[in-house]
C-alpha positions in Angstrom: 4.3 1.5 20.5 0.6 1.1 19.7 -0.6 -1.3 17.0 -2.3 1.1 14.6 -3.0 -1.3 11.7 -1.6 1.1 9.1 -2.1 -1.2 6.2 -5.7 -1.8 7.1 -6.3 1.9 7.3 -4.7 2.6 4.0 -6.8 -0.2 2.4 -10.0 1.2 3.8 -9.2 4.6 2.2 -8.4 2.9 -1.1 -11.7 0.9 -1.0 -13.7 4.0 -0.1 -12.2 5.8 -3.2 -13.1 2.8 -5.4 -9.7 2.6 -7.0 -10.0 -1.1 -7.8 -12.9 -3.1 -9.2 -12.0 -5.9 -6.8 -11.2 -6.3 -3.1 -7.8 -5.4 -1.8 -6.4 -8.0 0.7 -3.6 -7.8 3.3 -0.6 -10.0 2.6 -1.9 -12.2 -0.2 -4.5 -12.6 -2.8 -6.6 -15.6 -1.8 -7.9 -16.5 -5.2 -5.6 -18.0 -7.8 -8.1 -17.6 -10.7 -9.3 -14.0 -10.3 -7.9 -10.5 -10.7 -6.9 -9.1 -7.3 -4.6 -7.0 -5.2 -2.8 -7.3 -1.9 -1.0 -4.9 0.4 2.1 -6.2 2.2 4.5 -4.7 4.8 8.0 -4.2 3.6 11.1 -4.0 5.9 11.3 -0.6 7.4 14.3 1.2 8.9 14.7 0.6 12.7 16.0 4.2 13.2 13.3 6.8 13.5 13.3 10.5 14.0 12.9 11.2 17.7 12.1 14.7 19.1 12.9 16.3 22.4 9.3 16.1 23.5 9.5 12.3 23.4 7.5 11.9 20.2 8.8 10.2 17.1 8.1 10.0 13.4 7.2 6.4 12.5 7.5 5.3 8.8 6.1 2.1 7.3 7.0 0.9 3.8 4.1 -0.9 2.1 3.8 -2.5 -1.3 0.7 -3.2 -3.4 0.8 -6.3 -5.6 -1.8 -6.2 -8.4 -2.5 -9.3 -10.4 -4.7 -9.3 -13.5 -5.3 -11.5 -16.5 -4.8 -8.3 -18.7 -1.2 -7.1 -18.2 -2.0 -3.6 -19.2 -4.7 -3.3 -16.6 -2.4 -4.6 -13.9 0.2 -1.9 -14.8 -2.5 0.8 -15.0 -3.9 -0.2 -11.5 -0.4 0.0 -10.1 0.1 3.5 -11.5 -3.4 4.5 -10.3 -2.6 3.5 -6.7 0.7 5.4 -6.5 -0.8 8.5 -8.1 -3.9 8.4 -5.7 -1.9 7.9 -2.5 1.1 10.2 -3.2 0.8 13.2 -0.8 -2.5 12.0 0.7 -3.1 12.4 4.4 -5.5 9.8 5.9 -7.1 11.3 9.0 -7.8 9.0 11.9 -9.2 9.3 15.4 -5.8 8.7 17.1 -3.3 9.5 14.3 -3.1 11.0 10.8 -1.1 9.0 8.2 0.8 10.7 5.4 1.4 8.7 2.3 4.1 9.0 -0.3 4.7 7.1 -3.5 8.1 5.3 -3.6 8.1 3.6 -7.0 6.4 3.6 -10.3 4.7 0.3 -11.3 7.2 -2.5 -11.3 6.7 -5.7 -13.3 6.9 -8.8 -11.1 6.1 -11.6 -13.5 3.6 -13.7 -15.3 2.3 -16.9 -13.7 1.3 -20.3 -15.2 -2.4 -19.2 -15.4 -1.4 -16.2 -17.5 -2.0 -13.6 -14.8 0.5 -10.7 -14.8 1.6 -9.1 -11.5 2.8 -5.5 -10.9 3.9 -3.9 -7.7 3.7 -0.3 -6.4 5.5 0.8 -3.2 4.4 3.6 -0.8 5.6 4.9 2.5 3.2 5.8 5.3 4.4 8.0 8.1 2.8 9.3 11.3 3.8 11.1 14.5 3.6 8.9 17.6 3.3 10.9 20.9 
């Protein structure tokens, strides 16, 4: 299986569309005192659809975590990301990725610095030859 860096490709698409007024990181938000977002891999099922020609449909579950001082903005950004990515096909040189929204914005919590975090989950699938 090739390492296709699916999360990085999805983040590049999001940044090109200008969906957030801040950078989107992979795995964690590096600044504790600023609004931000991060995309993390979630556990994915081990079983995949396999076809008679040897190809298979690979699916990655990803979750955006959006943290903002303004709770309403955090929720709205989470909604924006699922709406923007639902049904989108991100074309690449070696593989096309199809995205699907899995959840609506989910409240995660409020931290001691008064930042509110929401999450939004998506699934990304592609055909591996």
